[in-house]
VODO-283828 format. One record per residue (C-alpha): residue number from 1; y, x, z. Coordinates in Angstrom, 3 decimals. Layout:
<sites>
seq; north; east; up
NUM; Y; X; Z
...
</sites>
This chain:
<sites>
seq; north; east; up
1; -6.651; -9.530; -10.398
2; -3.360; -8.175; -9.113
3; -0.770; -10.934; -9.078
4; 1.604; -8.918; -11.296
5; -1.031; -8.722; -14.048
6; -1.249; -12.502; -14.386
7; 0.861; -13.860; -17.281
8; 2.308; -16.565; -15.018
9; 3.826; -14.069; -12.586
10; 4.180; -10.798; -14.512
11; 7.690; -11.365; -15.896
12; 9.044; -12.212; -12.434
13; 7.542; -9.280; -10.525
14; 9.552; -6.269; -9.396
15; 7.171; -4.104; -11.439
16; 8.415; -5.646; -14.694
17; 12.029; -5.486; -13.528
18; 11.593; -1.796; -12.667
19; 10.067; -0.975; -16.047
20; 12.794; -2.858; -17.905
21; 15.535; -1.164; -15.846
22; 14.086; 2.289; -16.451
23; 13.609; 1.795; -20.193
24; 17.132; 0.417; -20.585
25; 18.624; 3.350; -18.683
26; 16.724; 6.088; -20.518
27; 17.096; 4.673; -24.013
28; 20.699; 3.611; -23.423
29; 21.723; 7.004; -22.080
30; 19.960; 8.745; -24.969
31; 21.720; 6.632; -27.587
32; 25.050; 7.070; -25.839
33; 24.651; 10.847; -25.892
34; 23.455; 10.843; -29.495
35; 26.551; 8.861; -30.501
36; 28.819; 11.680; -29.309
37; 26.577; 14.741; -29.816
38; 23.589; 16.000; -31.789
39; 19.899; 15.155; -31.409
40; 18.874; 18.247; -29.341
41; 21.627; 17.461; -26.837
42; 20.519; 13.839; -26.646
43; 16.890; 14.917; -26.074
44; 17.892; 17.281; -23.242
45; 19.879; 14.517; -21.546
46; 17.002; 12.092; -22.134
47; 14.620; 14.524; -20.432
48; 16.833; 14.602; -17.352
49; 17.034; 10.805; -17.314
50; 13.268; 10.449; -17.819
51; 12.411; 12.806; -14.968
52; 14.877; 11.139; -12.608
53; 13.513; 7.713; -13.523
54; 10.148; 8.704; -12.046
55; 11.887; 8.642; -8.641
56; 13.295; 5.142; -9.279
57; 11.005; 3.200; -6.919
58; 11.674; 0.084; -4.802
59; 13.302; 1.435; -1.635
60; 16.207; 0.686; 0.680
61; 19.458; 1.811; -0.936
62; 20.001; 4.802; 1.346
63; 16.422; 5.994; 0.878
64; 16.640; 5.511; -2.879
65; 19.842; 7.532; -3.027
66; 18.292; 10.385; -1.030
67; 15.080; 10.363; -3.081
68; 16.814; 10.306; -6.452
69; 19.396; 12.898; -5.435
70; 16.596; 15.213; -4.283
71; 14.875; 14.662; -7.618
72; 18.006; 15.414; -9.652
73; 18.880; 18.602; -7.751
74; 15.359; 19.961; -7.436
75; 14.392; 19.276; -11.034
76; 17.647; 20.681; -12.408
77; 17.011; 23.855; -10.424
78; 13.424; 24.051; -11.725
79; 14.579; 23.462; -15.307
80; 17.198; 26.221; -15.003
81; 14.856; 28.693; -13.307
82; 12.002; 28.206; -15.774
83; 14.332; 28.381; -18.776
84; 15.869; 31.622; -17.516
85; 12.427; 33.159; -17.060
86; 10.980; 31.879; -20.363
87; 11.731; 35.035; -22.440
88; 9.633; 37.228; -20.106
89; 6.012; 36.118; -20.339
90; 4.693; 37.623; -17.090
91; 7.730; 36.414; -15.117
92; 7.348; 32.918; -16.536
93; 3.698; 32.869; -15.447
94; 4.644; 33.904; -11.918
95; 7.349; 31.241; -11.702
96; 4.945; 28.564; -12.967
97; 2.407; 29.462; -10.288
98; 5.101; 29.513; -7.592
99; 6.668; 26.189; -8.655
100; 3.241; 24.543; -8.939
101; 2.362; 25.663; -5.421
102; 5.674; 24.732; -3.773
103; 5.900; 21.375; -5.563
104; 2.391; 20.458; -4.424
105; 3.174; 21.515; -0.861
106; 5.787; 18.743; -0.792
107; 2.979; 16.170; -0.610
108; 2.824; 16.979; 3.106
109; 5.747; 14.553; 3.478
110; 3.615; 11.603; 2.428
111; 3.444; 9.137; -0.422
112; 7.168; 9.097; -1.128
113; 6.977; 12.812; -2.005
114; 4.186; 12.371; -4.563
115; 6.539; 11.366; -7.428
116; 8.799; 14.308; -6.584
117; 5.846; 16.688; -6.833
118; 4.877; 15.354; -10.242
119; 8.469; 15.351; -11.528
120; 8.894; 19.022; -10.572
121; 5.695; 19.919; -12.422
122; 6.704; 17.790; -15.410
123; 10.094; 19.508; -15.708
124; 8.507; 22.924; -15.320
125; 6.113; 22.315; -18.213
126; 8.726; 20.868; -20.536
127; 11.148; 23.722; -19.836
128; 8.525; 26.413; -20.438
129; 7.783; 25.387; -24.035
130; 10.291; 27.579; -25.852
131; 11.956; 30.862; -24.937
132; 15.676; 30.527; -24.227
133; 18.559; 32.917; -23.881
134; 20.493; 32.857; -20.595
135; 23.253; 30.851; -22.251
136; 20.774; 28.369; -23.680
137; 19.076; 28.095; -20.288
138; 22.375; 27.321; -18.580
139; 23.205; 24.759; -21.229
140; 19.760; 23.188; -20.933
141; 20.051; 23.021; -17.133
142; 23.521; 21.491; -17.327
143; 22.410; 18.845; -19.820
144; 19.347; 18.063; -17.702
145; 21.587; 17.686; -14.645
146; 23.943; 15.421; -16.593
147; 21.058; 13.224; -17.744
148; 19.597; 12.996; -14.253
149; 22.938; 12.284; -12.601
150; 23.815; 9.736; -15.266
151; 20.553; 7.875; -14.816
152; 20.886; 8.042; -11.034
153; 24.374; 6.501; -11.163
154; 23.104; 3.779; -13.501
155; 20.030; 2.988; -11.389
156; 21.945; 2.897; -8.096
157; 24.545; 0.558; -9.603
158; 21.918; -1.816; -11.008
159; 19.881; -1.890; -7.796
160; 23.028; -2.393; -5.700
161; 23.951; -5.431; -7.797
162; 20.384; -6.798; -7.815
163; 19.287; -5.759; -4.317
164; 18.863; -9.357; -3.154
165; 16.640; -9.992; -6.175
166; 14.543; -6.936; -5.332
167; 14.149; -8.133; -1.746
168; 13.001; -11.513; -3.033
169; 10.401; -9.935; -5.276
170; 9.026; -7.582; -2.622
171; 8.847; -10.432; -0.098
172; 7.090; -12.577; -2.705
173; 4.556; -9.790; -3.254
174; 3.764; -9.770; 0.472
175; 3.274; -13.555; 0.295
176; 0.940; -13.201; -2.688
177; -1.152; -10.689; -0.745
178; -1.181; -13.028; 2.271
179; -2.443; -15.779; -0.044
180; -5.229; -13.468; -1.265
181; -6.061; -12.608; 2.339
182; -6.228; -16.314; 3.234
183; -8.430; -16.984; 0.211
184; -10.882; -14.349; 1.460
185; -10.868; -16.195; 4.784
186; -11.965; -19.328; 2.926
187; -14.910; -17.362; 1.546
188; -16.160; -16.795; 5.094
189; -17.134; -20.495; 5.255
190; -19.264; -20.154; 2.109
191; -22.890; -19.491; 3.032
192; -23.397; -17.825; -0.365
193; -21.180; -14.952; 0.801
194; -22.856; -12.543; 3.267
195; -20.597; -12.530; 6.315
196; -20.676; -8.759; 6.814
197; -19.643; -8.092; 3.211
198; -16.922; -10.722; 3.430
199; -15.580; -9.153; 6.627
200; -15.408; -5.779; 4.916
201; -13.439; -7.334; 2.037
202; -11.053; -8.819; 4.588
203; -10.462; -5.448; 6.208
204; -9.755; -3.871; 2.796
205; -7.348; -6.661; 1.922
206; -5.752; -6.269; 5.343
207; -4.861; -2.682; 4.385
208; -3.150; -3.862; 1.203
209; -1.414; -6.684; 3.042
210; -0.131; -4.307; 5.725
211; 1.358; -2.050; 3.043
212; 3.147; -4.946; 1.327
213; 4.396; -6.334; 4.626
214; 5.810; -2.925; 5.509
215; 7.669; -2.812; 2.196
216; 9.111; -6.224; 3.046
217; 10.211; -5.037; 6.496
218; 11.856; -1.919; 5.095
219; 13.979; -3.883; 2.653
220; 14.779; -7.061; 4.612
221; 15.115; -5.882; 8.209
222; 17.073; -2.697; 7.541
223; 20.752; -3.181; 8.288
224; 22.627; -6.396; 8.895
225; 21.600; -9.136; 6.454
226; 24.271; -10.546; 4.181
227; 25.002; -14.283; 4.282
228; 23.079; -14.901; 1.057
229; 20.046; -13.069; 2.510
230; 19.613; -15.342; 5.528
231; 16.849; -17.287; 3.811
232; 14.944; -14.077; 3.118
233; 15.016; -13.166; 6.818
234; 13.785; -16.647; 7.751
235; 10.946; -16.517; 5.229
236; 10.005; -13.004; 6.348
237; 9.590; -14.062; 9.986
238; 7.878; -17.320; 9.017
239; 5.421; -15.232; 6.984
240; 4.485; -13.153; 10.030
241; 4.076; -16.243; 12.220
242; 1.773; -17.655; 9.571
243; -0.097; -14.356; 9.396
244; -0.787; -14.540; 13.142
245; -2.340; -17.981; 12.685
246; -4.471; -16.864; 9.747
247; -5.621; -13.876; 11.759
248; -6.671; -16.072; 14.704
249; -9.301; -17.895; 12.607
250; -11.300; -14.704; 12.194
251; -13.501; -14.819; 15.282
252; -15.852; -17.812; 15.040
253; -17.551; -17.643; 11.654
254; -20.947; -16.418; 12.890
255; -21.359; -19.276; 15.400
256; -20.223; -21.900; 12.884
257; -22.633; -20.579; 10.256
258; -25.454; -20.589; 12.754
259; -25.057; -24.254; 13.731
260; -23.509; -25.959; 10.672
261; -25.052; -24.110; 7.728
262; -26.732; -27.208; 6.267
263; -23.946; -29.772; 6.524
264; -20.755; -30.508; 4.610
265; -18.387; -29.366; 7.317
266; -18.287; -25.657; 6.355
267; -17.519; -26.356; 2.659
268; -14.800; -28.749; 3.861
269; -13.249; -26.035; 6.049
270; -13.482; -23.530; 3.189
271; -11.802; -25.938; 0.789
272; -8.962; -26.561; 3.237
273; -8.316; -22.853; 3.786
274; -8.521; -22.155; 0.030
275; -6.014; -24.950; -0.557
276; -3.758; -23.386; 2.084
277; -3.984; -20.076; 0.174
278; -2.777; -21.800; -2.996
279; 0.025; -23.371; -0.964
280; 1.158; -19.935; 0.251
281; 1.013; -18.724; -3.328
282; 3.320; -21.550; -4.383
283; 5.938; -20.284; -1.913
284; 5.671; -16.798; -3.418
285; 5.933; -18.279; -6.907
286; 9.135; -20.126; -6.003
287; 10.532; -17.017; -4.291
288; 10.189; -14.927; -7.460
289; 12.104; -17.591; -9.347
290; 14.942; -17.682; -6.809
291; 14.521; -21.320; -5.962
292; 13.547; -23.336; -2.879
293; 9.891; -24.079; -2.308
294; 8.741; -27.621; -1.585
295; 5.256; -28.603; -0.543
296; 3.369; -30.328; -3.346
297; -0.170; -30.123; -1.977
298; -1.403; -33.043; 0.096
299; -3.956; -32.247; 2.792
300; -4.269; -35.763; 4.226
301; -7.467; -36.684; 2.397
302; -9.295; -33.524; 3.434
303; -8.033; -33.722; 7.027
304; -9.114; -37.354; 7.305
305; -12.556; -36.482; 5.954
306; -12.761; -33.599; 8.450
307; -11.831; -35.944; 11.315
308; -14.554; -38.352; 10.218
309; -17.085; -35.515; 10.224
310; -16.023; -34.441; 13.706
311; -16.313; -37.987; 15.045
312; -19.777; -38.294; 13.506
313; -21.131; -35.244; 15.332
314; -24.180; -36.247; 17.409
315; -24.459; -35.682; 21.168
316; -25.587; -32.149; 21.834
317; -27.031; -29.851; 24.482
318; -24.934; -27.115; 26.048
319; -25.363; -24.570; 23.224
320; -24.737; -27.115; 20.499
321; -21.844; -28.507; 22.502
322; -20.209; -25.075; 22.524
323; -20.598; -24.843; 18.745
324; -19.020; -28.279; 18.345
325; -16.156; -27.219; 20.606
326; -15.596; -24.150; 18.417
327; -15.680; -26.372; 15.324
328; -12.991; -28.628; 16.796
329; -10.933; -25.586; 17.777
330; -11.245; -24.250; 14.223
331; -10.102; -27.622; 12.912
332; -7.052; -27.423; 15.178
333; -6.280; -23.886; 13.980
334; -6.392; -25.024; 10.358
335; -4.018; -27.863; 11.214
336; -1.708; -25.335; 12.844
337; -2.027; -23.187; 9.720
338; -0.993; -26.084; 7.489
339; 1.970; -26.829; 9.786
340; 3.016; -23.157; 9.623
341; 2.909; -23.263; 5.820
342; 5.158; -26.309; 5.951
343; 7.599; -24.316; 8.090
344; 7.365; -21.526; 5.506
345; 8.397; -24.002; 2.813
346; 11.267; -25.196; 5.015
347; 12.451; -21.618; 5.547
348; 13.194; -21.317; 1.816
349; 15.552; -24.315; 1.779
350; 18.570; -23.320; 3.855
351; 19.437; -21.190; 6.896
352; 18.514; -22.906; 10.142
353; 20.388; -21.738; 13.233
354; 20.727; -18.105; 14.318
355; 18.582; -15.575; 12.508
356; 15.619; -13.993; 14.327
357; 17.310; -10.584; 13.951
358; 20.394; -11.705; 15.855
359; 19.037; -10.353; 19.152
360; 19.726; -6.837; 20.347
361; 16.205; -5.501; 19.782
362; 15.958; -2.157; 18.034
363; 13.975; -2.716; 14.827
364; 13.486; 1.010; 14.173
365; 9.785; 0.983; 15.249
366; 9.076; -1.538; 12.484
367; 10.753; 0.468; 9.713
368; 9.605; 3.450; 7.694
369; 11.610; 6.535; 8.571
370; 12.535; 9.300; 6.136
371; 11.796; 12.692; 7.677
372; 11.781; 15.838; 5.564
373; 11.656; 18.524; 8.217
374; 11.155; 22.021; 6.840
375; 9.092; 22.834; 9.915
376; 6.375; 20.396; 8.818
377; 5.960; 22.247; 5.523
378; 5.968; 25.677; 7.182
379; 3.409; 24.521; 9.761
380; 1.027; 23.600; 6.934
381; 1.119; 27.031; 5.314
382; -2.333; 27.815; 6.662
383; -5.829; 27.856; 5.217
384; -7.101; 24.894; 7.245
385; -4.355; 22.572; 6.014
386; -5.488; 20.099; 3.306
387; -1.983; 20.274; 1.802
388; -2.117; 24.066; 1.509
389; -5.524; 23.927; -0.165
390; -4.341; 21.214; -2.538
391; -1.295; 23.274; -3.500
392; -3.489; 26.291; -4.239
393; -5.831; 24.093; -6.254
394; -3.014; 22.731; -8.416
395; -1.433; 26.167; -8.977
396; -4.748; 27.675; -10.071
397; -5.654; 24.730; -12.316
398; -2.302; 24.693; -14.115
399; -2.431; 28.464; -14.596
400; -5.882; 28.186; -16.137
401; -4.707; 25.304; -18.299
402; -1.760; 27.254; -19.699
403; -3.982; 30.252; -20.378
404; -6.572; 28.065; -22.096
405; -4.156; 26.701; -24.677
406; -3.636; 30.252; -25.937
407; -7.081; 29.974; -27.510
408; -6.267; 26.775; -29.349
409; -5.333; 26.970; -33.054
410; -1.951; 25.372; -32.292
411; 0.550; 26.000; -29.493
412; 3.443; 23.660; -30.148
413; 2.452; 21.134; -27.480
414; 0.174; 23.127; -25.223
415; 2.031; 21.812; -22.170
416; 0.128; 18.537; -22.641
417; -2.926; 20.233; -21.152
418; -1.048; 21.321; -18.038
419; 0.587; 17.901; -17.774
420; -2.825; 16.228; -17.867
421; -3.942; 18.485; -15.020
422; -0.862; 17.560; -12.976
423; -1.472; 13.852; -13.583
424; -5.160; 13.938; -12.670
425; -5.300; 16.353; -9.725
426; -4.431; 14.481; -6.540
427; -4.775; 15.413; -2.850
428; -7.969; 13.363; -2.503
429; -11.095; 13.376; -4.645
430; -11.181; 9.590; -4.961
431; -7.795; 9.271; -6.637
432; -8.486; 12.327; -8.809
433; -11.661; 10.698; -10.064
434; -9.917; 7.415; -10.857
435; -6.990; 9.127; -12.566
436; -9.417; 11.169; -14.674
437; -11.068; 8.072; -16.097
438; -7.814; 6.204; -16.600
439; -6.129; 9.176; -18.274
440; -8.966; 9.703; -20.740
441; -9.376; 6.059; -21.681
442; -5.631; 5.397; -21.719
443; -4.898; 8.413; -23.916
444; -7.605; 7.429; -26.386
445; -6.288; 3.876; -26.668
446; -2.672; 5.073; -26.870
447; -3.482; 7.514; -29.660
448; -5.342; 4.857; -31.632
449; -2.508; 2.340; -31.289
450; 0.113; 4.935; -32.245
451; -1.912; 5.996; -35.281
452; -1.987; 2.398; -36.485
453; 1.748; 1.942; -35.849
454; 2.720; 5.155; -37.658
455; 0.407; 4.270; -40.540
456; 1.967; 0.880; -41.251
457; 5.468; 1.038; -39.709
458; 8.071; 3.331; -41.225
459; 11.328; 1.711; -40.159
460; 13.074; 3.841; -37.493
461; 14.539; 0.698; -35.903
462; 11.088; -0.879; -35.488
463; 9.639; 2.378; -34.197
464; 12.468; 2.533; -31.655
465; 11.468; -0.956; -30.555
466; 7.896; 0.210; -29.958
467; 9.249; 3.268; -28.125
468; 11.331; 1.049; -25.849
469; 8.291; -1.103; -25.028
470; 6.199; 1.978; -24.242
471; 8.983; 3.430; -22.084
472; 9.172; 0.166; -20.132
473; 5.395; -0.246; -19.798
474; 4.846; 3.197; -18.264
475; 6.614; 2.631; -14.928
476; 5.707; -1.078; -14.922
477; 1.983; -0.446; -14.509
478; 2.179; 2.895; -12.684
479; 1.034; 1.577; -9.293
480; -0.962; -1.485; -10.334
481; -2.968; -0.377; -13.406
482; -2.548; 3.296; -14.217
483; -4.721; 3.014; -17.316
484; -1.977; 0.950; -18.952
485; 0.546; 3.593; -17.933
486; -1.599; 6.266; -19.606
487; -1.648; 4.178; -22.800
488; 2.143; 3.798; -22.673
489; 2.744; 7.509; -21.925
490; 0.686; 8.591; -24.918
491; 2.448; 6.133; -27.189
492; 5.845; 7.203; -25.865
493; 5.227; 10.904; -26.534
494; 3.685; 10.371; -29.967
495; 6.255; 7.835; -31.146
496; 9.034; 10.200; -30.112
497; 7.432; 12.945; -32.205
498; 6.971; 10.494; -35.057
499; 10.669; 9.691; -34.988
500; 11.917; 13.270; -34.745
501; 9.281; 15.355; -36.578
502; 8.334; 14.434; -40.159
503; 4.610; 14.568; -40.980
504; 3.648; 14.753; -37.302
505; 0.395; 12.821; -37.688
506; -1.656; 15.848; -36.569
507; -0.026; 15.529; -33.161
508; -2.395; 12.641; -32.385
509; -5.469; 14.852; -32.734
510; -3.760; 17.579; -30.709
511; -2.900; 15.090; -27.968
512; -6.551; 14.073; -27.686
513; -7.786; 17.687; -27.597
514; -5.171; 18.722; -25.019
515; -5.991; 15.725; -22.828
516; -9.717; 16.410; -22.989
517; -9.197; 20.075; -22.131
518; -6.892; 19.221; -19.241
519; -9.395; 16.660; -17.953
520; -12.222; 19.205; -17.964
521; -10.119; 21.772; -16.100
522; -8.898; 19.192; -13.558
523; -12.478; 17.998; -12.999
524; -13.658; 21.544; -12.331
525; -10.828; 22.297; -9.913
526; -11.318; 19.034; -8.009
527; -14.291; 20.844; -6.423
528; -12.317; 24.018; -5.686
529; -11.016; 24.372; -2.090
530; -11.751; 20.678; -1.450
531; -10.711; 18.713; 1.604
532; -13.311; 16.001; 2.004
533; -12.456; 12.797; 3.796
534; -15.078; 13.199; 6.521
535; -13.119; 16.189; 7.815
536; -10.165; 13.902; 8.517
537; -12.101; 10.951; 9.937
538; -12.428; 12.039; 13.596
539; -8.645; 12.171; 14.024
540; -8.274; 8.761; 12.387
541; -10.938; 7.245; 14.638
542; -9.199; 8.665; 17.713
543; -5.890; 7.263; 16.472
544; -7.447; 3.790; 16.155
545; -8.847; 3.930; 19.676
546; -5.537; 5.100; 21.114
547; -3.611; 2.395; 19.247
548; -6.214; -0.136; 20.360
549; -5.695; 0.668; 24.031
550; -1.927; 0.467; 23.672
551; -2.254; -2.851; 21.870
552; -4.465; -4.293; 24.610
553; -1.892; -3.226; 27.211
554; 0.931; -4.848; 25.236
555; -1.094; -8.038; 24.740
556; -1.844; -8.163; 28.464
557; 1.856; -7.769; 29.282
558; 2.693; -10.589; 26.888
559; 0.143; -13.199; 27.953
560; 0.706; -12.381; 31.633
561; 4.472; -12.779; 31.101
562; 5.386; -9.300; 32.227
563; 7.778; -8.976; 29.277
564; 10.576; -11.372; 28.311
565; 9.539; -11.547; 24.626
566; 6.859; -10.412; 22.175
567; 8.762; -7.432; 20.751
568; 6.620; -4.787; 22.475
569; 3.482; -6.702; 21.468
570; 4.514; -6.866; 17.787
571; 5.325; -3.151; 17.686
572; 1.943; -2.186; 19.100
573; 0.124; -4.689; 16.913
574; 1.772; -3.118; 13.877
575; 0.774; 0.378; 15.003
576; -2.785; -0.766; 15.633
577; -3.053; -2.435; 12.226
578; -1.510; 0.631; 10.556
579; -4.093; 2.895; 12.189
580; -6.876; 0.545; 11.051
581; -5.452; 0.539; 7.533
582; -5.402; 4.367; 7.505
583; -9.029; 4.523; 8.594
584; -10.090; 1.819; 6.147
585; -8.334; 3.591; 3.265
586; -9.971; 6.905; 4.188
587; -13.369; 5.197; 4.299
588; -12.798; 3.713; 0.851
589; -11.856; 7.121; -0.536
590; -14.891; 8.752; 1.071
591; -17.208; 6.284; -0.670
592; -15.893; 7.597; -4.018
593; -16.810; 11.172; -3.086
594; -20.214; 12.824; -3.715
595; -22.969; 11.331; -1.587
596; -23.518; 14.615; 0.225
597; -19.923; 14.527; 1.492
598; -20.143; 11.044; 3.040
599; -20.578; 10.584; 6.764
600; -21.610; 7.383; 8.600
601; -20.179; 4.812; 6.153
602; -22.075; 1.910; 7.765
603; -20.938; 2.904; 11.263
604; -17.340; 3.309; 10.109
605; -17.413; -0.121; 8.449
606; -18.744; -1.645; 11.643
607; -16.208; 0.181; 13.785
608; -13.312; -0.960; 11.575
609; -14.438; -4.591; 11.496
610; -14.984; -4.695; 15.262
611; -11.538; -3.281; 15.966
612; -10.125; -5.840; 13.571
613; -11.915; -8.573; 15.534
614; -10.103; -7.451; 18.680
615; -6.760; -8.201; 17.027
616; -8.074; -11.595; 15.945
617; -9.265; -12.354; 19.493
618; -5.824; -11.532; 20.878
619; -4.137; -13.782; 18.341
620; -6.604; -16.580; 19.146
621; -6.055; -16.043; 22.875
622; -2.277; -16.436; 22.509
623; -2.724; -19.673; 20.585
624; -5.258; -20.960; 23.117
625; -2.868; -20.417; 26.029
626; -0.097; -22.157; 24.095
627; -2.347; -25.120; 23.213
628; -3.495; -25.647; 26.798
629; -0.176; -24.830; 28.461
630; 0.085; -28.280; 30.103
631; -1.149; -28.327; 33.736
632; -2.295; -24.716; 33.462
633; -3.064; -23.180; 36.901
634; -1.130; -20.022; 36.115
635; -2.136; -17.999; 39.165
636; -5.845; -18.528; 38.609
637; -5.568; -17.983; 34.841
638; -3.585; -14.798; 35.396
639; -6.282; -13.503; 37.750
640; -8.979; -14.190; 35.154
641; -6.938; -12.504; 32.430
642; -6.251; -9.482; 34.643
643; -9.965; -8.971; 35.269
644; -10.831; -9.423; 31.593
645; -8.182; -6.996; 30.363
646; -9.184; -4.430; 32.988
647; -12.777; -4.683; 31.757
648; -11.671; -4.281; 28.131
649; -9.623; -1.197; 28.993
650; -12.590; 0.310; 30.825
651; -14.866; -0.313; 27.850
652; -12.317; 1.320; 25.533
653; -12.262; 4.456; 27.661
654; -8.979; 3.964; 29.525
655; -8.629; 3.791; 33.319
656; -8.105; 0.152; 34.295
657; -4.910; -0.805; 36.119
658; -5.170; -1.975; 39.676
659; -5.590; -5.732; 39.776
660; -5.621; -8.116; 42.637
661; -9.071; -9.272; 43.604
662; -9.585; -12.899; 42.766
663; -12.280; -15.452; 43.453
664; -13.995; -16.507; 40.247
665; -14.958; -19.830; 41.887
666; -11.303; -20.839; 41.906
667; -11.545; -21.261; 38.149
668; -14.251; -23.873; 38.636
669; -12.559; -25.763; 41.447
670; -9.151; -26.171; 39.792
671; -9.250; -28.874; 37.089
672; -7.932; -27.703; 33.723
673; -9.367; -28.500; 30.309
674; -8.738; -24.957; 29.035
675; -11.236; -23.216; 31.316
676; -14.218; -23.429; 28.962
677; -12.489; -22.159; 25.805
678; -10.681; -19.465; 27.806
679; -13.908; -18.173; 29.353
680; -15.586; -18.147; 25.958
681; -12.681; -16.318; 24.311
682; -12.539; -13.676; 27.028
683; -16.292; -13.219; 26.906
684; -16.167; -12.609; 23.152
685; -13.240; -10.234; 23.625
686; -15.207; -8.210; 26.157
687; -18.301; -8.205; 23.960
688; -16.359; -6.892; 20.971
689; -14.685; -4.255; 23.137
690; -18.169; -3.138; 24.184
691; -19.219; -3.031; 20.526
692; -16.160; -0.916; 19.691
693; -17.093; 1.508; 22.474
694; -20.697; 1.657; 21.253
695; -19.627; 2.278; 17.645
696; -17.178; 4.929; 18.795
697; -19.927; 6.790; 20.651
698; -22.188; 6.589; 17.593
699; -19.435; 7.938; 15.356
700; -18.727; 10.749; 17.808
701; -22.340; 11.849; 17.440
702; -22.332; 11.719; 13.625
703; -18.937; 12.987; 12.547
704; -18.480; 16.721; 12.517
705; -15.095; 17.890; 13.724
706; -14.774; 20.586; 11.108
707; -10.983; 20.916; 11.414
708; -10.146; 20.734; 15.117
709; -6.809; 22.498; 14.642
710; -5.691; 19.990; 12.020
711; -2.599; 18.098; 13.037
712; -3.371; 14.353; 12.944
713; 0.214; 13.601; 12.002
714; 0.216; 15.910; 9.018
715; -3.196; 14.684; 7.905
716; -2.184; 11.044; 7.997
717; 1.065; 11.812; 6.198
718; -0.772; 13.486; 3.366
719; -3.539; 11.038; 2.773
720; -1.583; 7.800; 3.094
</sites>
């Protein structure tokens, strides 16, 4: 279950705050307008506020301003244009097709443009309902602009006042996802869970975690932190240090399962890691409540029992001895993990010394950049572009939807059909399929609930209360449970009709018919001019391999002390994990597509997991060198690392750098207790690099490069 759906955490999540803010703004602005004008004027202003509210998403202040301003201006222009064309039927049809196409082309700018696309389509459909004179069109456009600008001013003011609270909530969400990620790690010690399936779950959760961590970076690291935000910066960096430790425990499960499957040690390790996950969750819980977090979980009993188990291990041969050494190393990592969680608790108490961001490093590579270059859109005006094909698909589907309602016995709310099409049709088949189910089920439930409410409730004040709840619930669940949003949207539309149109009970039946018709049309057009995920996979695989090689180079520079700090390493690790997340998300979407359109799912799963293991090996290698730093023969260790990294680069298809020849026997003649674990770690690293290369070759043979002229950048922007 998503953390925001749990009763214990729902009221403190930024999703609930967003829904409450939006409902208060829309309803408040509507009532304010109604107090000084008539109902039609209030409804026009409310429409502008409602459309602008769809752009009210958690973002840095400057980004939010740009996004909402673009929404206000674009939607006001669409409302004016469509209203002016509404008296001429053929001209209105042409404008609808053109707006549908251009609005859908905006998805080339990525996920942030998706709400803008829908808002433009929403405004277009609402404005096309009734023919208007030029004067009425100008008045309607002006009122829409006033409503949008009024809501924008309200939203920016509220978010500016509560921006620290928003940062807390987004950071807490990243911590909740880290806790879920850690809990999946605990499942790797459970023999009842197949290791391969558990690894795949970890990679999927890693994609979600990476997204939430990026949201945290964008809000907390952008600009100079205020004095009252120092704790947030500390917790943010402590979270990433903890994440590195959790990641490092990912490499030894197979060996531990092989040698300790029958004993109590694996359940003990799983219990400790699961307890650590609950501890991380407690930090997130305290963060959402704006209070310091103090450790309440006591690990001493479990750690003492684990020590007793380790001391009771029998003498072993060389293979069993290696397994016992890995078990002790895993025990040490879990102790380090518990210590890092303690530091995470401490970070919430008070600022300690200079902030990590006080150095002169440029944080731009870690932050999401807003780029809306017209050239990107123009470059995608070609048949091979998935964005272009999606835009054509939407324009054709909406045109068919508007023509279809002409055959219905009623026409007063025919735009519901086109709106359903706009809601369901998405750039990828997977999301279209999910939206289709959620829209149908949500609309049915919403209509049933509204019918019951209108049957037994007749007080306008009580109905307004239900309308406020529905208005708040829509944006609250938009990105976590769209089915609930569909329920709320249906209730919102029908309650509004119930308040303004006497004897509007038939609207419920019409809503169901329009939704069903729109769903059928959207389903048909989801197969028209499709862009299947397998067409995009080769570019994503190449991006992973390229990011992998860069990451290995950065890791080599860090552990060999060629760089003064880990900044370059963190940047390349982020890029590598982002590329893995893109590939993993594309794989998940492909598995929702028809079986005949799926390519090499098992190989892609294996390739993703093996690349993920490389990151874990690097994290474990860093910790190993830190643990055995005392009396380390640095020259000999550096020579061994140089050879290992050169071999990894060769296996990954990159020319190895020139390294000084070294005598491997030196490693045996110089006493140092870290030689054995270092050799084992480097051997595993090389083996996994070889597996990555093997999987890459297998994928190259299976995947068909059906769109060689497709720009990887534009493809990734669209599908992410």
